RODO-2510 file (C-alpha; in nm, 4 decimals, decimal comma):
residues 428
     n   res          X          Y          Z
     1     m     9,7587     8,5621     8,6926
     2     s     9,5681     8,3299     8,4575
     3     k     9,2889     8,4366     8,2109
     4     p     8,9285     8,3073     8,2568
     5     i     8,8487     8,0462     8,0330
     6     s     8,5846     8,1047     7,7946
     7     p     8,2826     7,8328     7,7143
     8     s     8,3227     7,9558     7,3485
     9     q     8,6775     7,7453     7,3795
    10     n     8,4998     7,4234     7,4274
    11     w     8,4716     7,1701     7,1151
    12     l     8,4301     6,8545     7,2958
    13     t     8,2020     6,7889     7,5660
    14     i     8,1803     6,3689     7,6776
    15     i     7,8643     6,3247     7,8913
    16     g     7,8511     6,0043     8,1507
    17     i     7,5427     5,7944     8,0953
    18     g     7,3971     5,5695     8,2949
    19     q     7,1318     5,3034     8,2108
    20     e     6,8723     5,4694     8,3154
    21     g     6,9474     5,6829     8,0118
    22     y     6,8572     6,0365     7,8813
    23     d     6,6081     6,1512     8,1484
    24     l     6,8451     6,1319     8,3842
    25     l     7,0687     6,3687     8,2350
    26     n     7,1117     6,7400     8,3825
    27     h     7,0480     7,0262     8,1743
    28     n     7,4162     7,1075     8,0769
    29     a     7,4366     6,7420     7,8981
    30     k     7,1057     6,7386     7,7300
    31     t     7,1664     7,1172     7,5753
    32     a     7,5268     7,0004     7,4219
    33     l     7,3321     6,7210     7,2899
    34     k     7,0856     6,9522     7,1476
    35     t     7,3272     7,1705     7,0097
    36     a     7,5785     6,9026     6,9229
    37     k     7,6833     6,8384     6,5074
    38     l     7,8550     6,5314     6,5940
    39     i     7,8078     6,2552     6,8688
    40     l     8,0030     5,9713     6,9054
    41     g     7,9611     5,6524     7,1148
    42     s     7,9466     5,2762     7,1023
    43     k     7,5531     5,1019     6,9689
    44     r     7,4446     5,0594     7,3391
    45     q     7,5301     5,4031     7,4245
    46     l     7,3708     5,5927     7,1389
    47     s     7,0809     5,3780     7,1627
    48     l     6,9872     5,5204     7,5268
    49     i     6,9836     5,8954     7,3509
    50     p     6,6510     5,9700     7,1479
    51     k     6,7038     6,0785     6,8147
    52     d     6,4287     6,3580     6,8428
    53     k     6,6743     6,5484     7,1221
    54     t     6,9686     6,5349     6,8778
    55     k     6,8205     6,6305     6,5160
    56     a     7,0816     6,8317     6,4210
    57     a     7,3782     6,5667     6,4918
    58     k     7,5129     6,3128     6,3030
    59     r     7,5688     5,9956     6,4897
    60     e     7,9079     5,8219     6,4488
    61     l     7,9890     5,4279     6,6080
    62     w     8,3107     5,4221     6,7374
    63     p     8,5632     5,2129     6,5161
    64     s     8,7574     4,9150     6,5801
    65     p     9,0711     5,0090     6,7112
    66     m     8,9518     5,3432     6,8090
    67     q     9,2683     5,4828     6,8718
    68     p     9,3051     5,6358     6,4198
    69     r     8,9575     5,7964     6,5070
    70     l     9,0837     5,9319     6,8570
    71     e     9,4118     6,1029     6,6547
    72     r     9,1816     6,2202     6,4125
    73     l     8,9025     6,4040     6,6139
    74     k     9,1997     6,5583     6,8539
    75     k     9,3711     6,6883     6,4650
    76     q     9,0487     6,8369     6,3344
    77     r     8,8943     6,9704     6,6734
    78     p     8,5255     6,9629     6,5150
    79     k     8,3493     7,1887     6,7061
    80     n     8,0194     7,1302     6,8773
    81     t     8,1144     6,7276     6,9412
    82     v     7,9787     6,5299     7,2266
    83     i     8,1116     6,1899     7,3389
    84     i     7,8904     5,9609     7,4948
    85     a     8,0884     5,7472     7,7789
    86     t     7,9716     5,4784     8,0573
    87     g     7,9179     5,6652     8,3830
    88     d     8,2123     5,8583     8,4887
    89     p     8,4289     5,9064     8,1582
    90     l     8,7398     5,9952     8,3816
    91     c     8,7053     5,6558     8,5650
    92     w     8,8751     5,3927     8,3510
    93     g     8,7333     5,5773     8,0727
    94     i     8,7386     5,8373     7,7789
    95     g     8,7711     6,1053     7,9591
    96     e     9,0957     6,0153     8,0892
    97     h     9,2478     5,9926     7,7484
    98     f     9,1422     6,3202     7,6121
    99     s     9,2508     6,4683     7,9940
   100     n     9,5793     6,3707     7,8953
   101     t     9,6139     6,5239     7,5546
   102     l     9,3889     6,8086     7,5938
   103     d     9,4063     7,1561     7,7393
   104     a     9,1619     7,1733     8,0118
   105     h     8,9685     7,4768     7,8378
   106     e     8,9151     7,2780     7,5382
   107     m     8,6305     7,0394     7,6926
   108     h     8,3487     6,9688     7,9376
   109     i     8,3210     6,6723     8,1251
   110     i     7,9453     6,5779     8,2599
   111     p     7,9652     6,2649     8,4372
   112     a     7,7012     6,0194     8,5784
   113     p     7,7967     5,8143     8,9263
   114     s     8,0573     5,5481     8,7835
   115     i     8,0531     5,1730     8,7664
   116     i     8,2855     5,1576     9,0375
   117     t     8,0721     5,3858     9,3039
   118     l     7,7693     5,1930     9,1838
   119     i     7,9510     4,8523     9,2656
   120     a     8,0860     4,9931     9,6136
   121     a     7,7553     5,1091     9,7164
   122     k     7,5992     4,7668     9,6508
   123     m     7,8591     4,5997     9,8269
   124     h     7,8565     4,8241    10,1185
   125     w     8,2302     4,9013    10,0664
   126     p     8,3950     5,3000    10,1476
   127     s     8,4990     5,4390     9,7958
   128     a     8,8394     5,5715     9,9780
   129     t     8,9330     5,2275    10,0673
   130     t     8,8107     5,0028     9,7896
   131     q     9,0738     4,9857     9,4661
   132     s     8,9612     4,9240     9,1245
   133     l     9,1176     4,7501     8,7848
   134     s     8,9679     4,7674     8,4466
   135     l     9,0295     4,5155     8,2508
   136     c     8,8818     4,6209     7,8950
   137     s     9,2222     4,7908     7,8621
   138     q     9,4900     4,5312     8,0703
   139     p     9,5544     4,1312     8,0696
   140     i     9,4440     3,9666     8,3717
   141     e     9,8101     3,9503     8,4715
   142     a     9,7606     4,3026     8,6348
   143     i     9,5755     4,1821     8,9139
   144     a     9,8637     3,9662     9,0748
   145     r     9,9882     4,3664     9,1947
   146     y     9,6634     4,4208     9,3395
   147     l     9,6629     4,0459     9,5547
   148     e     9,6633     4,1718     9,9135
   149     p     9,4666     3,9626    10,1889
   150     g     9,1251     4,1760    10,3431
   151     k     9,1299     4,4222    10,0379
   152     n     8,8610     4,4652     9,8445
   153     l     8,8886     4,4940     9,4765
   154     i     8,6625     4,5762     9,1463
   155     l     8,7132     4,4463     8,8722
   156     l     8,5557     4,5706     8,5517
   157     s     8,5423     4,2684     8,3037
   158     a     8,5556     4,2786     7,9283
   159     t     8,4230     3,9329     7,8202
   160     s     8,1714     3,6777     7,9057
   161     e     8,4841     3,4565     8,0024
   162     h     8,6431     3,6892     8,2422
   163     p     8,4846     3,5962     8,5737
   164     n     8,5750     3,1917     8,5511
   165     k     8,9205     3,3348     8,4133
   166     i     8,9765     3,5946     8,6863
   167     a     8,8668     3,2615     8,9517
   168     n     9,1245     3,0510     8,8129
   169     f     9,3918     3,3339     8,8252
   170     l     9,3008     3,3881     9,2143
   171     k     9,3275     2,9993     9,2759
   172     t     9,6435     2,9718     9,0716
   173     h     9,7778     3,2382     9,2821
   174     a     9,6888     3,1167     9,6054
   175     y     9,3226     3,3251     9,6530
   176     g     9,1146     3,0495     9,6198
   177     p     8,9226     3,1510     9,9098
   178     s     8,8559     3,4887     9,7987
   179     k     8,4903     3,5876     9,7851
   180     l     8,3353     3,6814     9,4251
   181     t     8,0600     3,9095     9,4100
   182     i     7,9432     3,8599     8,9768
   183     l     7,7149     4,1322     8,8825
   184     e     7,5748     4,1044     8,5442
   185     n     7,4141     4,3884     8,3526
   186     l     7,4108     4,6326     8,6399
   187     g     7,1007     4,8333     8,6564
   188     d     6,9394     4,6974     8,4078
   189     q     6,6108     4,4717     8,4248
   190     n     6,8169     4,2010     8,4015
   191     e     7,0423     4,2650     8,6553
   192     s     7,1635     3,9800     8,8150
   193     i     7,4483     3,9148     9,1269
   194     t     7,6110     3,5751     9,1925
   195     k     7,8154     3,5035     9,5134
   196     t     8,0551     3,2486     9,5049
   197     t     8,4200     3,2011     9,5802
   198     a     8,7222     3,1662     9,3258
   199     k     8,7891     2,8089     9,4196
   200     a     8,3966     2,7013     9,3988
   201     l     8,3632     2,8606     9,0235
   202     t     8,7031     2,7486     8,9106
   203     s     8,5296     2,4213     9,0366
   204     k     8,2048     2,4561     8,8696
   205     p     8,2572     2,7017     8,5961
   206     r     7,9095     2,8954     8,4109
   207     k     7,8175     3,1179     8,1447
   208     f     7,7709     3,4996     8,2257
   209     a     7,6363     3,8033     8,0303
   210     a     7,8865     3,9991     7,8480
   211     l     7,8551     4,2892     8,0453
   212     n     7,9960     4,1747     8,3742
   213     s     8,1816     4,3254     8,7000
   214     l     8,3261     4,1498     8,9868
   215     a     8,3790     4,2436     9,3459
   216     i     8,6201     4,0480     9,5315
   217     g     8,7058     4,0382     9,8711
   218     l     9,0713     3,9161     9,8581
   219     e     9,1503     3,5825    10,0726
   220     k     9,4747     3,3809    10,0432
   221     e     9,5607     3,0616    10,1279
   222     p     9,6676     2,9845    10,4824
   223     t    10,0434     2,8738    10,3774
   224     s    10,1065     3,1016    10,1193
   225     t    10,3244     3,3983    10,1122
   226     t    10,1967     3,7481    10,0682
   227     l    10,3470     3,9415     9,8252
   228     t    10,3258     4,3556     9,9005
   229     h    10,4526     4,6535     9,6993
   230     n    10,7196     4,7636     9,9336
   231     p    11,1062     4,6782     9,7512
   232     g    11,2697     4,3435     9,8466
   233     l    11,0625     4,0832     9,7204
   234     p    11,1742     3,7147     9,8504
   235     d    11,4379     3,5719     9,6059
   236     e    11,1661     3,3105     9,5493
   237     a    10,9065     3,5155     9,4103
   238     f    11,1649     3,6142     9,0803
   239     e    11,2107     3,2668     8,8357
   240     h    11,5780     3,3247     8,7438
   241     d    11,9042     3,0999     8,7003
   242     g    12,1372     3,2106     8,9738
   243     q    12,1544     3,5758     8,8322
   244     l    11,9640     3,7385     9,0583
   245     t    11,9812     4,1054     9,2609
   246     k    11,9292     3,9757     9,6009
   247     q    11,6834     4,0649     9,7946
   248     h    11,8540     4,2569    10,0620
   249     m    12,0603     4,4264     9,7797
   250     r    11,7588     4,4964     9,5555
   251     a    11,5969     4,6928     9,8187
   252     i    11,8584     4,9007     9,8491
   253     t    11,8692     4,9866     9,4945
   254     l    11,5138     5,0535     9,4876
   255     a    11,5410     5,2852     9,7532
   256     h    11,8230     5,5053     9,5404
   257     l    11,6062     5,4737     9,2417
   258     r    11,3333     5,6118     9,4164
   259     p    11,0413     5,5313     9,2152
   260     s    10,7889     5,8169     9,1573
   261     t    10,4234     5,8385     8,9849
   262     g    10,4878     5,8934     8,6099
   263     e    10,8233     5,8363     8,5811
   264     l    11,0164     5,6066     8,3550
   265     l    11,3243     5,3174     8,4473
   266     w    11,5551     5,1996     8,2129
   267     d    11,6971     4,8775     8,3285
   268     i    11,9674     4,7821     8,1456
   269     g    12,1027     4,4030     8,1797
   270     t    11,7959     4,3312     8,3133
   271     g    11,8313     3,9610     8,3462
   272     n    11,5335     3,7970     8,4947
   273     g    11,3999     4,1671     8,5569
   274     s    11,3496     4,1954     8,9387
   275     i    11,4627     4,5706     8,9389
   276     a    11,1979     4,6553     8,6847
   277     i    10,9387     4,5026     8,7953
   278     e    10,9880     4,5946     9,1651
   279     w    10,9883     4,9546     9,0450
   280     l    10,6324     4,9288     8,8240
   281     r    10,5008     4,7166     9,1939
   282     s    10,6154     4,9654     9,3929
   283     t    10,4420     5,2677     9,2560
   284     p    10,1498     5,3563     9,0637
   285     n    10,1184     5,4646     8,7117
   286     t    10,5108     5,4271     8,6920
   287     n    10,7129     5,2559     8,3429
   288     a    10,9933     5,1004     8,2933
   289     i    11,2118     4,9509     7,9778
   290     a    11,4042     4,5978     8,0135
   291     f    11,7561     4,5938     7,8123
   292     e    11,8297     4,2145     7,7801
   293     k    12,0514     4,0466     7,5303
   294     n    12,0207     3,6902     7,6307
   295     n    11,6904     3,5684     7,5178
   296     k    11,6089     3,3070     7,7313
   297     r    11,6458     3,5202     8,0182
   298     a    11,4219     3,8193     7,8722
   299     q    11,1622     3,5187     7,7899
   300     t    11,1822     3,4665     8,1631
   301     c    11,2128     3,8387     8,2616
   302     k    10,8603     3,8439     8,0539
   303     h    10,7038     3,5400     8,2383
   304     n    10,8225     3,7054     8,5678
   305     a    10,6351     4,0659     8,4801
   306     d    10,3390     3,8653     8,4037
   307     n    10,3186     3,5984     8,6949
   308     l    10,3789     3,9415     8,9488
   309     g    10,1460     4,2007     8,7814
   310     v    10,3000     4,4098     8,5753
   311     p    10,2659     4,2971     8,2256
   312     h    10,3082     4,6541     8,0901
   313     l    10,6572     4,5754     8,1340
   314     q    10,8370     4,6835     7,8001
   315     i    11,1283     4,4021     7,7302
   316     i    11,4193     4,5330     7,4285
   317     k    11,6177     4,2285     7,3295
   318     g    11,9305     4,3391     7,2512
   319     e    12,3181     4,4592     7,4306
   320     a    12,3359     4,7399     7,5419
   321     p    12,4136     5,0676     7,4152
   322     a    12,3659     4,9180     7,0333
   323     s    11,9663     4,8494     7,1751
   324     f    11,9414     5,1723     7,2813
   325     q    11,8820     5,2863     6,8977
   326     t    11,6982     4,9936     6,7992
   327     k    11,3333     4,9983     6,5586
   328     q    11,1630     4,8232     6,8646
   329     l    11,2447     5,1420     7,0959
   330     k    11,1807     5,3997     6,8744
   331     q    10,8123     5,2352     6,8200
   332     v    10,7764     5,2733     7,2123
   333     a    10,8910     5,6538     7,1675
   334     i    10,5754     5,7022     6,9633
   335     e    10,3621     5,6307     7,2318
   336     q    10,5317     5,7555     7,5365
   337     p    10,8879     5,9668     7,6241
   338     t    11,1602     5,7330     7,6336
   339     n    11,4320     5,9002     7,8219
   340     p    11,4581     5,8147     8,1432
   341     d    11,4055     5,9528     8,4974
   342     a    11,6187     5,6610     8,6378
   343     i    11,8506     5,3878     8,5024
   344     f    11,9774     5,0703     8,6373
   345     i    12,2593     4,9380     8,5129
   346     g    12,3044     4,5594     8,6838
   347     g    12,4613     4,3978     8,3905
   348     g    12,7194     4,5416     8,1061
   349     i    12,8906     4,7705     8,2898
   350     t    13,2299     4,6771     8,0826
   351     v    13,0891     4,7070     7,7202
   352     p    13,2958     5,0160     7,5781
   353     t    13,0629     5,3373     7,5968
   354     l    12,7436     5,1991     7,7714
   355     l    12,7755     5,4342     8,0960
   356     d    12,8412     5,7243     7,9101
   357     k    12,5577     5,6824     7,6660
   358     a    12,3531     5,5644     7,9716
   359     l    12,4117     5,9174     8,1031
   360     k    12,3839     6,0951     7,8059
   361     a    12,0294     5,9878     7,8005
   362     l    11,9126     6,0122     8,1745
   363     k    11,7415     6,2866     8,2236
   364     p    11,8521     6,6528     8,3953
   365     g    11,7846     6,5557     8,7522
   366     g    11,7578     6,1715     8,7331
   367     r    11,8889     5,9035     8,9305
   368     l    12,1471     5,6284     8,8168
   369     v    12,2195     5,3559     8,9796
   370     a    12,5058     5,0986     8,8804
   371     n    12,6106     4,7685     9,0555
   372     t    12,8984     4,5065     9,0013
   373     v    13,0952     4,2157     9,1513
   374     s    13,4027     4,2325     8,8983
   375     i    13,6978     4,4106     8,9579
   376     e    13,7100     4,5400     8,6106
   377     g    13,3428     4,6984     8,6642
   378     e    13,4860     4,8145     8,9949
   379     a    13,7459     5,0116     8,8057
   380     i    13,4714     5,1702     8,5774
   381     l    13,2726     5,2775     8,8434
   382     i    13,5645     5,4184     9,0724
   383     k    13,6600     5,6460     8,7439
   384     a    13,2788     5,7086     8,6859
   385     y    13,2856     5,8328     9,0674
   386     q    13,6318     6,0578     9,0349
   387     t    13,4973     6,1977     8,7179
   388     h    13,0936     6,2894     8,8047
   389     g    13,0923     6,2588     9,1600
   390     g    12,7716     6,0921     9,3646
   391     a    12,8199     5,7979     9,6172
   392     l    13,0313     5,4944     9,5741
   393     s    12,9744     5,2021     9,8264
   394     r    13,0935     4,8622     9,8690
   395     h    12,8271     4,5985     9,9922
   396     s    12,8975     4,3089    10,1911
   397     h    12,6337     4,0354    10,3051
   398     q    12,7093     3,7428    10,4810
   399     q    12,4157     3,4332    10,6066
   400     a    12,4576     3,1901    10,8707
   401     d    12,4827     2,8424    10,7620
   402     p    12,5567     2,4998    10,8810
   403     i    12,9612     2,3922    10,8863
   404     g    12,9992     2,0727    10,7041
   405     n    12,7187     1,8674    10,6907
   406     h    12,3397     1,9737    10,7628
   407     a    12,3018     1,7390    11,0976
   408     s    12,5737     1,9397    11,2130
   409     n    12,5001     2,1666    11,5574
   410     f    12,7240     2,4559    11,4332
   411     h    12,6715     2,7496    11,2176
   412     g    12,9284     2,9435    11,0640
   413     w    12,8871     3,3358    10,8706
   414     r    12,9041     3,2630    10,4689
   415     p    13,0117     3,5336    10,3225
   416     q    12,8161     3,6490     9,9301
   417     m    13,0473     3,8328     9,6644
   418     a    13,0725     4,1873     9,7486
   419     i    12,8944     4,4855     9,5655
   420     i    13,0325     4,7794     9,4430
   421     q    12,7173     5,0158     9,3820
   422     w    12,8246     5,3190     9,2339
   423     v    12,5014     5,6543     9,2744
   424     y    12,4661     5,9699     9,0668
   425     h    12,1882     6,2402     9,0526
   426     k    12,2415     6,4265     8,6719
   427     p    12,2447     6,8175     8,7667
   428     r    11,9262     6,9857     8,6184
***
């Protein structure tokens, strides 16, 4: 049975505030401000709190970048600290950072209505079926993962230029007919709402306030292809040099890798990045590290990741397994755990010690999938199967093609190279 949480253990209170300011804060929020010794926030956020209500507190503006100050704050844990946030601190806000790094008993979060809630209400969109994304911490390319006709999407903008750039991005990705509602200074006396389409705004860009958000009703060009989150995107969705895990085999491979929220994939010999990219697209809040020795393919992998809405894919250049020890991977390890929950080996299986070191790095309970078309690679996978168990299979795929010239009325089955696949679950 867990012990009851004592209020005295709280050292941090995060208060969400709206444009209406201090007067609409509840009793608990006002009490926390009255007893605060340190209050942190942006210039605009702190201006909403009257100084005569926080006489005992030192006020501090967030520096840029914020991360060093956040780390120092967590290390010192000064009592009676208040952080002022906009709206709901847990909705793309600073509360999310602290909830992932502090114990629940250390902080108290007092939210106001989030900007997402306010926009959804203004648009009459049900919150449960409306997706949202903050561009304050992610590049515009991340939008591509959310593109699906008929869906409603709310974007939190970071700059006055974002509405024009977003319109251009949508048009480039065949979503020019999408309906845009640009909300500037929402809740303020200078609030302004502009309704247009991505195509129209691209044709005639205009200036917007720095504080803006977008509500987008997604619509695509009638002749374009819809790219879903289900594994097995069309091969044409990826730029590649011919070395590609084909659509049918990609879907089978992802089924064995089983992406799950919060998990990390290592994609070894990633090539154009198709497996890692589909892993990230299929499930929210997943991570992936792609290893590739060929510089041109690594660049193609980055292009594909950006184009398909997963710009956070980490790419490590160099030949595995030596690249498992690079400075770049060690730097990634500072920011997040790097021992993978799943590993895919699509290239380099014949490199000495690669499979052994990949198995050693894999977390207990993790999944490893290795594909090969070569006889030499097959020999290694047969030996791995005999040593470790798992499942070994051979996949053959044939496609109907014209016989002779394209004017022929006759067709035959054209086989692709057989693929040997080893699937292994590491014991816990």
